C-alpha positions as CSV (number, residue, x, y, z in Angstrom):
1,M,-8.4,-12.3,-15.4
2,L,-11.0,-9.7,-14.2
3,P,-12.7,-9.1,-17.6
4,E,-12.9,-12.8,-18.2
5,L,-14.5,-13.5,-14.8
6,R,-16.9,-10.6,-15.2
7,Q,-18.0,-11.9,-18.6
8,R,-18.5,-15.4,-17.3
9,L,-20.6,-14.1,-14.4
10,L,-22.6,-11.9,-16.8
11,R,-23.5,-14.8,-19.0
12,E,-24.8,-16.8,-16.1
13,M,-26.7,-13.8,-14.7
14,D,-28.4,-13.4,-18.0
15,S,-30.1,-16.7,-17.6
16,L,-31.7,-15.6,-14.3
17,P,-35.4,-14.5,-14.2
18,I,-36.1,-10.8,-13.5
19,Y,-38.2,-9.9,-10.5
20,D,-38.7,-6.2,-10.9
21,I,-39.9,-5.2,-7.5
22,H,-40.8,-1.6,-8.2
23,T,-42.3,-0.2,-11.4
24,H,-44.9,2.3,-12.6
25,I,-46.1,-0.2,-15.2
26,S,-49.8,-0.6,-15.7
27,A,-51.1,-4.1,-16.3
28,G,-53.4,-2.7,-19.0
29,S,-50.6,-0.9,-20.9
30,A,-47.4,-2.7,-20.0
31,F,-45.8,-2.2,-23.4
32,A,-45.2,0.9,-25.4
33,K,-47.7,1.6,-28.2
34,T,-45.6,4.3,-29.9
35,L,-42.1,5.6,-29.8
36,A,-43.5,8.6,-27.9
37,D,-44.2,6.2,-24.9
38,L,-40.5,5.4,-24.8
39,V,-38.8,8.8,-25.4
40,G,-41.5,10.5,-23.3
41,Y,-40.0,8.7,-20.3
42,H,-39.1,11.6,-17.9
43,Y,-35.4,10.9,-18.1
44,Y,-35.4,11.9,-21.8
45,T,-37.6,15.0,-21.5
46,E,-35.5,16.1,-18.6
47,L,-32.1,15.5,-20.2
48,T,-33.0,17.0,-23.6
49,N,-34.7,20.0,-22.0
50,S,-31.5,20.5,-19.9
51,A,-29.2,20.1,-22.8
52,E,-31.0,22.6,-25.0
53,Y,-33.8,24.5,-23.4
54,R,-36.8,25.4,-25.5
55,P,-39.7,27.3,-23.9
56,D,-42.2,25.6,-26.1
57,F,-41.3,22.0,-25.1
58,H,-44.2,20.5,-23.1
59,L,-45.7,17.1,-22.6
60,G,-49.1,18.1,-23.9
61,A,-47.8,17.9,-27.4
62,G,-48.9,15.1,-29.7
63,P,-46.7,11.9,-30.2
64,E,-45.1,13.3,-33.3
65,D,-44.0,16.5,-31.7
66,L,-42.8,14.8,-28.6
67,V,-40.7,12.3,-30.6
68,R,-39.3,15.2,-32.8
69,Q,-38.3,17.3,-29.9
70,V,-36.5,14.5,-28.0
71,V,-34.9,12.8,-31.0
72,E,-33.6,16.0,-32.5
73,R,-31.7,16.6,-29.3
74,L,-30.5,13.0,-28.6
75,P,-27.1,13.8,-30.0
76,L,-26.6,16.2,-27.1
77,V,-26.9,13.4,-24.5
78,T,-25.1,10.4,-26.1
79,N,-22.7,10.4,-23.1
80,T,-25.4,9.4,-20.7
81,V,-26.5,6.0,-19.5
82,Q,-30.1,6.8,-20.3
83,Y,-29.1,7.1,-24.0
84,D,-27.6,3.7,-23.8
85,W,-30.9,2.3,-22.4
86,L,-32.7,3.6,-25.4
87,M,-30.2,2.2,-27.9
88,V,-30.6,-1.3,-26.3
89,I,-34.4,-1.0,-26.6
90,G,-34.0,-0.1,-30.3
91,E,-31.7,-3.0,-31.0
92,E,-33.4,-5.7,-28.9
93,F,-37.1,-4.9,-29.5
94,L,-37.6,-2.5,-32.4
95,G,-35.0,-3.5,-35.0
96,I,-33.5,0.0,-34.9
97,R,-29.7,0.2,-35.0
98,R,-27.8,2.7,-33.0
99,H,-26.6,4.8,-35.9
100,E,-30.1,5.2,-37.2
101,W,-31.1,7.3,-34.2
102,S,-28.6,10.0,-35.1
103,A,-29.8,10.2,-38.8
104,G,-32.4,12.8,-37.7
105,D,-35.3,11.1,-39.5
106,W,-37.6,11.1,-36.4
107,G,-40.7,10.4,-38.6
108,Q,-39.2,7.2,-39.9
109,L,-38.2,6.1,-36.4
110,L,-41.7,6.8,-35.2
111,E,-43.3,4.8,-38.0
112,R,-40.9,1.8,-37.8
113,A,-41.3,1.5,-34.0
114,Q,-45.1,1.7,-34.2
115,R,-45.2,-1.0,-36.9
116,T,-43.1,-3.3,-34.7
117,M,-45.1,-2.6,-31.6
118,A,-48.4,-3.4,-33.4
119,E,-47.2,-6.9,-34.4
120,P,-48.9,-9.9,-32.8
121,G,-46.8,-11.2,-29.9
122,Y,-44.7,-8.1,-29.4
123,G,-45.4,-8.0,-25.7
124,E,-44.6,-11.7,-25.3
125,S,-41.3,-11.2,-27.1
126,V,-40.3,-8.4,-24.7
127,L,-41.0,-10.6,-21.7
128,S,-39.2,-13.6,-23.2
129,K,-36.1,-11.7,-24.3
130,A,-35.7,-10.0,-20.9
131,R,-36.7,-13.2,-19.0
132,I,-39.2,-11.1,-16.9
133,R,-40.8,-13.3,-14.3
134,R,-42.7,-10.8,-12.2
135,I,-43.6,-7.0,-12.5
136,Y,-44.5,-5.2,-9.3
137,M,-46.9,-2.4,-9.9
138,T,-47.5,1.0,-8.2
139,N,-51.3,1.0,-7.5
140,Q,-53.5,3.8,-6.2
141,P,-56.0,2.8,-3.5
142,D,-59.0,2.9,-5.9
143,D,-57.4,0.9,-8.7
144,N,-59.3,-2.0,-10.1
145,L,-57.3,-5.2,-9.4
146,A,-59.8,-7.8,-10.5
147,C,-58.6,-8.2,-14.1
148,I,-54.8,-8.2,-13.7
149,D,-52.8,-11.3,-14.7
150,R,-51.6,-12.2,-11.2
151,G,-49.0,-14.7,-12.7
152,L,-47.1,-11.7,-14.1
153,F,-48.2,-8.6,-12.2
154,V,-48.1,-8.0,-8.4
155,P,-50.1,-5.1,-6.9
156,C,-48.4,-2.8,-4.5
157,L,-50.4,-0.1,-2.6
158,R,-49.1,3.4,-2.8
159,V,-50.0,5.3,0.3
160,D,-48.6,8.8,-0.3
161,G,-52.2,10.3,-0.4
162,F,-53.0,8.7,3.0
163,V,-50.0,10.5,4.6
164,F,-49.5,13.7,2.8
165,E,-52.7,14.6,1.0
166,M,-55.7,14.1,3.4
167,D,-56.2,17.8,3.6
168,K,-57.3,17.7,-0.1
169,Q,-60.8,16.8,-0.9
170,A,-59.9,14.8,-4.0
171,E,-57.7,12.5,-2.0
172,R,-60.3,12.0,0.8
173,Q,-62.8,11.2,-1.9
174,R,-60.4,8.7,-3.4
175,L,-60.0,7.0,0.0
176,E,-63.8,6.9,0.5
177,R,-64.3,5.5,-3.0
178,A,-61.6,2.8,-2.4
179,S,-62.9,1.8,1.0
180,G,-66.6,2.3,0.6
181,R,-66.5,4.4,3.9
182,A,-67.1,8.0,4.6
183,V,-64.1,9.8,6.3
184,A,-65.4,12.3,8.9
185,S,-63.2,11.4,11.9
186,S,-59.9,9.8,12.7
187,A,-61.7,6.5,13.5
188,D,-63.3,6.7,10.0
189,Y,-59.9,7.3,8.5
190,E,-58.4,4.3,10.3
191,A,-61.2,2.0,9.3
192,A,-61.1,3.2,5.7
193,V,-57.3,2.6,5.4
194,A,-57.8,-0.9,7.0
195,A,-60.5,-1.7,4.4
196,V,-58.1,-0.7,1.5
197,F,-55.4,-2.9,3.0
198,D,-57.8,-5.8,3.3
199,R,-58.8,-5.5,-0.4
200,F,-55.2,-5.3,-1.6
201,A,-54.2,-8.2,0.6
202,A,-56.9,-10.3,-0.9
203,Y,-55.4,-9.7,-4.4
204,G,-51.9,-10.7,-3.2
205,M,-50.3,-7.3,-2.7
206,A,-46.5,-7.4,-2.2
207,Y,-46.1,-4.3,0.0
208,A,-47.3,-0.8,0.8
209,A,-45.0,2.0,-0.5
210,I,-44.5,5.7,0.0
211,S,-42.2,8.4,-1.4
212,T,-41.5,10.7,1.5
213,I,-40.5,14.3,1.9
214,P,-36.9,15.2,3.1
215,N,-36.3,14.8,6.9
216,L,-39.7,13.4,7.8
217,R,-40.1,13.0,11.5
218,T,-42.1,10.1,12.8
219,R,-43.5,9.9,16.3
220,S,-46.5,8.7,18.2
221,V,-49.6,10.8,17.6
222,A,-52.8,10.3,19.5
223,S,-56.0,9.8,17.5
224,E,-57.5,12.8,19.3
225,E,-54.8,15.0,18.0
226,A,-55.3,13.6,14.5
227,E,-59.0,14.1,14.8
228,G,-58.6,17.8,15.4
229,I,-56.3,18.1,12.3
230,L,-58.8,16.2,10.1
231,R,-61.7,18.4,11.3
232,R,-59.8,21.5,10.3
233,A,-59.1,20.0,6.9
234,L,-62.8,19.1,6.5
235,A,-63.7,22.7,7.3
236,G,-61.5,23.9,4.4
237,E,-58.8,25.3,6.6
238,R,-55.3,25.6,5.0
239,L,-52.9,23.6,7.1
240,D,-49.4,24.9,7.8
241,D,-46.3,22.7,7.4
242,V,-46.1,21.9,11.1
243,T,-49.7,20.6,11.2
244,R,-49.2,18.7,8.0
245,G,-46.2,17.1,9.5
246,D,-48.2,16.1,12.6
247,W,-50.8,14.4,10.4
248,A,-48.0,12.7,8.4
249,A,-46.5,11.2,11.6
250,Y,-50.0,10.0,12.7
251,A,-50.7,8.5,9.2
252,M,-47.3,6.7,9.0
253,N,-48.3,4.9,12.2
254,V,-51.6,3.9,10.8
255,V,-50.0,2.5,7.6
256,A,-47.3,0.7,9.5
257,A,-49.9,-0.8,11.9
258,N,-51.8,-2.1,8.9
259,C,-48.6,-3.6,7.3
260,R,-48.1,-5.4,10.6
261,R,-51.7,-6.6,10.6
262,V,-51.6,-8.0,7.1
263,R,-48.0,-9.1,7.4
264,K,-46.6,-7.1,4.5
265,P,-43.5,-4.9,4.2
266,F,-43.6,-1.1,4.1
267,H,-41.4,0.1,1.3
268,L,-39.9,3.6,2.0
269,M,-38.5,5.7,-0.8
270,V,-36.9,8.5,1.2
271,G,-36.4,12.2,0.8
272,V,-37.7,13.6,-2.5
273,R,-37.8,17.4,-2.7
274,R,-40.9,18.0,-4.9
275,G,-41.3,20.9,-7.3
276,A,-37.7,22.1,-7.1
277,Y,-37.5,23.2,-10.8
278,A,-40.6,24.9,-12.1
279,R,-39.5,24.8,-15.8
280,G,-38.9,21.0,-15.7
281,V,-40.4,18.9,-18.5
282,G,-41.6,15.6,-17.1
283,G,-39.5,16.1,-13.9
284,Q,-39.3,18.9,-11.4
285,D,-38.0,17.0,-8.3
286,L,-34.6,16.7,-6.7
287,F,-33.1,15.2,-3.5
288,D,-31.9,16.9,-0.4
289,S,-28.3,15.9,0.5
290,L,-29.0,16.9,4.1
291,N,-31.7,14.3,4.4
292,S,-31.4,11.7,7.3
293,L,-33.1,8.5,8.3
294,A,-33.0,9.7,12.0
295,G,-36.6,10.9,11.8
296,Y,-37.7,7.3,11.2
297,D,-36.3,6.0,14.5
298,H,-39.8,5.9,16.1
299,L,-41.2,4.0,13.1
300,F,-38.4,1.4,13.0
301,N,-38.4,0.9,16.7
302,E,-42.2,0.8,17.3
303,Y,-42.9,-1.5,14.4
304,W,-39.9,-3.8,14.9
305,D,-41.9,-6.7,13.4
306,V,-42.6,-4.9,10.2
307,R,-40.0,-5.2,7.4
308,F,-38.9,-1.9,5.8
309,P,-37.2,-2.1,2.4
310,V,-35.7,1.4,2.1
311,S,-34.4,3.4,-1.0
312,V,-32.5,6.6,-0.7
313,L,-31.2,9.2,-3.2
314,S,-27.9,10.7,-2.0
315,D,-24.5,9.1,-1.4
316,T,-24.4,10.4,2.2
317,T,-27.8,8.8,2.9
318,G,-26.5,5.6,1.2
319,L,-23.9,5.2,3.9
320,E,-26.5,5.8,6.6
321,L,-28.8,3.3,5.0
322,A,-26.2,0.6,4.8
323,A,-25.2,1.2,8.4
324,S,-28.9,1.1,9.5
325,C,-29.4,-2.2,7.7
326,W,-26.3,-3.6,9.4
327,M,-27.7,-2.5,12.8
328,R,-31.5,-3.0,12.4
329,H,-33.0,-6.4,11.7
330,N,-36.1,-5.0,10.0
331,L,-34.4,-2.7,7.4
332,Y,-33.4,-3.8,3.9
333,P,-31.5,-1.8,1.4
334,S,-33.7,-1.8,-1.7
335,G,-32.4,-1.0,-5.2
336,H,-30.7,2.1,-6.5
337,W,-33.3,4.7,-6.9
338,W,-33.7,7.6,-9.4
339,Y,-30.6,9.9,-9.2
340,G,-28.7,7.0,-7.6
341,N,-29.5,4.8,-10.6
342,S,-26.2,5.2,-12.5
343,P,-23.2,2.9,-12.8
344,T,-21.0,5.0,-10.6
345,D,-23.5,5.2,-7.8
346,I,-24.5,1.6,-8.1
347,A,-20.9,0.4,-8.0
348,R,-20.2,2.4,-4.8
349,E,-23.4,1.4,-3.0
350,L,-23.3,-2.2,-4.1
351,R,-19.8,-2.7,-2.8
352,R,-20.7,-1.0,0.4
353,R,-23.7,-3.2,1.0
354,L,-21.8,-6.4,0.2
355,D,-19.1,-5.4,2.7
356,I,-21.4,-4.7,5.7
357,V,-25.0,-5.8,5.2
358,P,-26.0,-9.5,5.7
359,L,-26.3,-11.1,2.3
360,G,-29.9,-12.3,2.8
361,K,-31.1,-8.7,3.3
362,I,-29.9,-7.0,0.1
363,I,-32.6,-6.3,-2.6
364,A,-30.6,-5.9,-5.7
365,Y,-32.4,-3.7,-8.1
366,Y,-35.6,-2.4,-9.6
367,S,-36.3,-0.6,-12.8
368,D,-38.8,2.1,-11.7
369,A,-39.9,1.8,-15.4
370,Y,-43.2,3.0,-16.9
371,H,-43.1,0.4,-19.8
372,A,-41.6,-3.1,-19.8
373,E,-39.1,-2.4,-22.5
374,Y,-37.0,-0.5,-20.1
375,I,-36.6,-3.4,-17.7
376,L,-33.9,-5.2,-19.8
377,P,-31.4,-2.4,-20.3
378,K,-31.7,-1.2,-16.7
379,F,-31.2,-4.7,-15.3
380,R,-28.2,-5.2,-17.7
381,M,-26.7,-2.1,-16.3
382,Y,-27.0,-3.3,-12.8
383,R,-25.8,-6.8,-13.6
384,Y,-22.6,-5.5,-15.1
385,E,-21.8,-3.6,-11.9
386,L,-22.7,-6.7,-9.8
387,A,-20.5,-8.9,-12.0
388,S,-17.7,-6.4,-11.7
389,A,-18.0,-6.3,-7.9
390,L,-18.1,-10.1,-7.6
391,A,-15.2,-10.6,-9.9
392,E,-13.1,-8.1,-7.9
393,R,-14.2,-9.9,-4.7
394,M,-13.0,-13.2,-6.1
395,E,-9.6,-11.8,-7.1
396,R,-9.2,-10.0,-3.8
397,S,-10.1,-13.1,-1.8
398,E,-7.2,-14.9,-3.4
399,E,-4.6,-12.5,-1.9
400,H,-6.3,-10.7,1.0
401,P,-5.0,-12.1,4.3
402,N,-8.4,-11.9,6.0
403,M,-10.6,-13.4,3.3
404,V,-11.5,-17.0,2.5
405,P,-11.2,-17.5,-1.3
406,L,-14.5,-17.0,-3.1
407,S,-15.2,-19.5,-5.8
408,F,-17.1,-18.8,-9.1
409,A,-20.0,-20.9,-7.9
410,E,-20.2,-19.0,-4.6
411,A,-20.1,-15.6,-6.4
412,L,-22.9,-16.7,-8.7
413,D,-24.9,-17.8,-5.7
414,I,-24.5,-14.3,-4.2
415,A,-25.8,-12.9,-7.5
416,E,-28.8,-15.2,-7.4
417,A,-29.5,-14.3,-3.8
418,L,-29.6,-10.6,-4.6
419,L,-31.5,-10.8,-7.8
420,V,-34.0,-13.7,-7.1
421,R,-34.0,-15.3,-3.7
422,N,-34.1,-12.2,-1.6
423,P,-36.9,-10.4,-3.4
424,C,-38.9,-13.6,-3.5
425,S,-38.4,-14.2,0.2
426,L,-39.2,-10.6,1.2
427,F,-42.1,-9.9,-1.1
428,E,-43.5,-13.3,-2.1
429,G,-42.9,-15.3,1.1
430,G,-41.0,-18.0,-0.6
């Protein structure tokens, strides 16, 4: 009975539109131009570099060399879910069957893919086959938003530089360029950040977003304290970790206050340990399993009227996130991020969230993709786990002494809430 229920649910979910609420897709280059754009996705460079290390493998190589190096080593990673994503892209969009990847003729694969990608209407076919309704972007403060197709693309303001990089001249200049204001004091900084928020809000931004360091501690920081830190940075002084943490705490308050002012969520992606692996190819970052959300208590309490979608990386933090979303009205579990983006982890976290988090708060999934071709296989992976969880829930409800029987229509309604209604309500106001 379970496989049949799962397949019925999957068929219905396939007809739902995709709202991909976090990507790194650019409106100007949403679709791959060559096979190198696809196999150059950091998952593949990381996996193949890990499977067979070669000191000469680097991302500065031309498209042909990049494709050769990855495709030659694809047979070493056929057990991975990332390999499955690539096979789906080949079958659905490029006309490349699975067995053709293992033939070793990377030059022919490169040529065939490029020929297909150059065909008129290729991008439209990707959108149509995947039923992609909306793609949320990751935008830097000085990005040009005037020419984007706002029916498809939604700008989202990335604020990492405001919080972690203001001691670097290049990031201060980016903020000045984006805001049209000089930054020589904490008051200037606050005005510049507000100007950027106003510009993004005028273009229909969905949210502000940040990828934070492990165990960030938020607290109230006076503008006078921040002023002293900024003046030291402007003087060229190298700031120690404690001082950088003080600035980050101050800046998190500034960003959250602007989210409150323009009535937009603040999307937190919590706990990346940057630069953990110096010999990484396309990826050097890992997570810290000792990371905790406790350091965000000030932020969540002080800005009780700001909505915080939150993504985490480890299973221990996953439980903490689910419990926090149960307890706090302004926290929302958002997607299954990065190292948690695998069927095993999705299955665990999804069931946990369905058990204890109010249904209207769960944001199902996002692709984190750099090209639109990856949206379909990633969402298929999530939908399978969602269909499995709901089918199990239907069967359990028939015999569990505490549960009211869950009908097929009710299970499908849960799927639509997670995949469509909740992201629309949180990020599009409708």
